[in-house]
C-alpha positions, -999 to 999 in steps of 0.1 A, spaced: -112 -349 326 -127 -321 302 -145 -289 311 -173 -293 287 -209 -289 297 -238 -309 290 -251 -281 264 -216 -285 246 -215 -321 245 -252 -323 230 -245 -297 203 -216 -317 191 -236 -349 190 -261 -330 170 -235 -321 144 -223 -355 142 -259 -366 137 -267 -337 112 -235 -352 91 -245 -387 94 -282 -382 82 -278 -356 55 -244 -368 43 -235 -331 38 -201 -314 47 -196 -279 56 -161 -262 69 -175 -239 92 -197 -266 109 -165 -292 108 -146 -265 124 -171 -259 150 -174 -294 158 -136 -295 163 -137 -267 186 -163 -284 207 -148 -316 211 -113 -300 222 -107 -294 259 -117 -259 268 -83 -250 286 -66 -260 256 -90 -238 235 -85 -210 260 -45 -214 256 -45 -209 219 -67 -178 218 -56 -162 251 -35 -138 231 -63 -126 211 -84 -114 237 -71 -80 244 -74 -73 206 -110 -86 206 -119 -66 236 -105 -34 218 -125 -40 187 -160 -47 203 -159 -20 229 -164 13 230 -172 35 200 -155 13 178 -177 -15 185 -206 6 169 -185 8 137 -169 -27 134 -194 -52 156 -228 -31 152 -262 -46 165 -285 -41 137 -319 -35 145 -348 -13 134 -335 16 152 -302 16 135 -309 38 101 -272 37 88 -274 25 52 -247 -3 43 -228 -9 13 -201 -32 1 -168 -26 -19 -186 -38 -53 -212 -10 -47 -185 16 -41 -167 1 -70 -201 4 -91 -208 40 -82 -173 51 -85 -172 64 -49 -142 77 -29 -136 58 4 -116 77 29 -105 56 60 -87 73 90 -71 47 111 -56 65 137 -27 42 139 -8 69 163 -34 63 189 -36 25 187 -16 6 162 -32 -27 172 -65 -18 160 -55 4 131 -37 -29 118 -67 -51 125 -90 -28 104 -65 -21 78 -55 -56 72 -94 -67 69 -101 -38 47 -70 -48 24 -80 -87 28 -117 -75 14 -102 -55 -17 -78 -85 -26 -107 -111 -24 -129 -87 -44 -99 -83 -68 -95 -121 -70 -132 -127 -79 -130 -99 -109 -99 -115 -120 -116 -148 -123 -151 -138 -132 -146 -104 -148 -160 -73 -137 -193 -66 -119 -220 -45 -130 -213 -9 -135 -174 -14 -141 -176 -25 -176 -187 -7 -206 -215 -33 -223 -208 -17 -260 -169 -20 -259 -166 -47 -230 -136 -27 -217 -131 -16 -181 -147 19 -177 -125 27 -145 -100 14 -124 -97 12 -86 -71 35 -74 -59 24 -39 -35 48 -20 -19 38 13 -2 62 33 23 49 60 13 15 46 41 -4 64 15 0 94 -9 -20 73 12 -42 55 9 -80 58 6 -112 37 -28 -103 21 -9 -73 7 15 -96 -15 -10 -106 -38 -27 -73 -40 4 -60 -54 14 -90 -75 -19 -102 -93 -48 -75 -87 -33 -55 -116 -54 -76 -139 -86 -66 -118 -82 -29 -128 -62 -21 -94 -36 5 -93 -19 6 -57 3 35 -47 21 32 -15 38 57 9 64 51 31 97 65 47 125 38 44 124 5 31 135 -7 64 97 1 76 85 -25 53 110 -53 65 106 -45 100 65 -51 96 66 -78 76 94 -97 92 111 -110 65 136 -96 38 124 -119 12 86 -109 17 97 -72 17 117 -76 -15 89 -94 -29 63 -66 -23 86 -36 -34 96 -54 -63 59 -56 -76 57 -19 -79 64 -5 -113 71 32 -106 95 47 -78 93 84 -65 115 88 -41 121 124 -21 149 134 1 156 102 25 182 99 55 186 61 50 214 48 26 197 14 18 164 34 8 184 59 -16 203 25 -31 167 13 -38 166 40 -66 201 44 -74 209 3 -79 182 3 -111 200 30 -128 231 24 -153 261 39 -156 268 68 -181 299 79 -198 313 115 -186 338 132 -208 364 152 -191 393 173 -209 428 180 -196 449 208 -206 485 199 -210 509 228 -214 548 221 -220 580 245 -231 614 235 -236 647 255 -242 673 247 -266 710 251 -262 721 250 -299 738 283 -308 733 279 -345 694 272 -339 673 303 -349 646 295 -320 656 299 -284 627 276 -270 597 255 -282 562 253 -265 533 229 -269 496 230 -258 471 199 -261 438 192 -247 433 153 -237 401 139 -237 393 108 -215 360 91 -208 350 77 -176 320 56 -165 302 71 -135 268 63 -119 240 84 -132 231 93 -96 246 83 -63 231 81 -29 243 115 -17 224 131 -45 189 116 -29 203 125 6 209 162 -5 175 169 -22 160 204 -14 125 201 -2 98 197 -28 123 180 -52 124 144 -62 138 116 -87 111 94 -101 120 61 -121 89 58 -144 81 45 -179 100 13 -179 129 27 -159 133 63 -176 148 88 -148 131 121 -144 139 148 -119 108 163 -104 102 198 -88 71 202 -71 54 239 -62 52 244 -27 24 262 -9 28 296 6 29 298 45 -1 323 44 -37 314 42 -48 301 8 -79 319 -5 -91 289 -25 -85 262 3 -112 250 21 -121 257 56 -123 224 70 -130 189 61 -166 194 70 -172 216 42 -156 190 15 -178 164 34 -209 184 26 -200 187 -9 -195 153 -13 -230 145 3 -248 167 -20 -229 149 -49 -240 115 -37 -275 127 -31 -278 141 -66 -268 105 -80 -296 87 -57 -265 71 -34 -269 74 4 -254 102 22 -244 86 51 -214 62 40 -205 29 59 -187 3 45 -194 -33 55 -164 -58 48 -169 -97 47 -174 -109 83 -170 -74 100 -184 -39 91 -165 -7 93 
């Protein structure tokens, strides 16, 4: 015996009549009717694990951003990713995964899924207005996506982004500590290798994980190292008629040995501020980055509010809204 109410049964019958009379089909309507025809307890078992996460996303201050109630009193301007790309805007998203990893993962995955969807539309239909130069028919700007601690956000939607989004003008830079972080998050060694294999360049600072160090060293070939060995010998003569009492010989023996260009221990012993980079088709570079002084920097801004104020003035001059709120497909952030 089902636990459906009379209103639920009436709504299901109404959808069926609408199908029969109009002859139209809609995936969302069909999915809704399927949910209505199932037993309520069966549906609750399927979504019971989602209730705690949905409650976090729809309560408290987060709900004002993710699930807002739009009315005339809400003066916050809205724009989607296309508007950001057209204006050449910069969006910074602080997910605070240290405090609440579940909410951070949900919001981050939704954001990346929206960007992947826009990349797919751009890849099929070309650049939207504002991103392409009509005179040269070339892309005026690219989308530079920097994802710090990307193992916290990574999911199945990240795979097509790093695999195919280059054709849509996307440039993805990801930051993480070890290779194992990606595998632990994605849950599959093959998918982790697929994601890492789609990055063209690799910059690695000092690491403490052998597997991570081998990710860079395994891409490099071996080099021939020339070594020189000095050999000296002396021999006496016992022939009394011989004028020389002894003979000596000195020689240098040159040998060639194949050794790895760098070893994992080289990466694990790097000083602070130094790194190895494999870029430009597998070319190896040694990097040394300047480190800031421990005292206060005269040229550094006092806080993020100063930076935000400068950005707001810039957006005001260009005619864009001063308060930035990004709305994704199906949910706003």
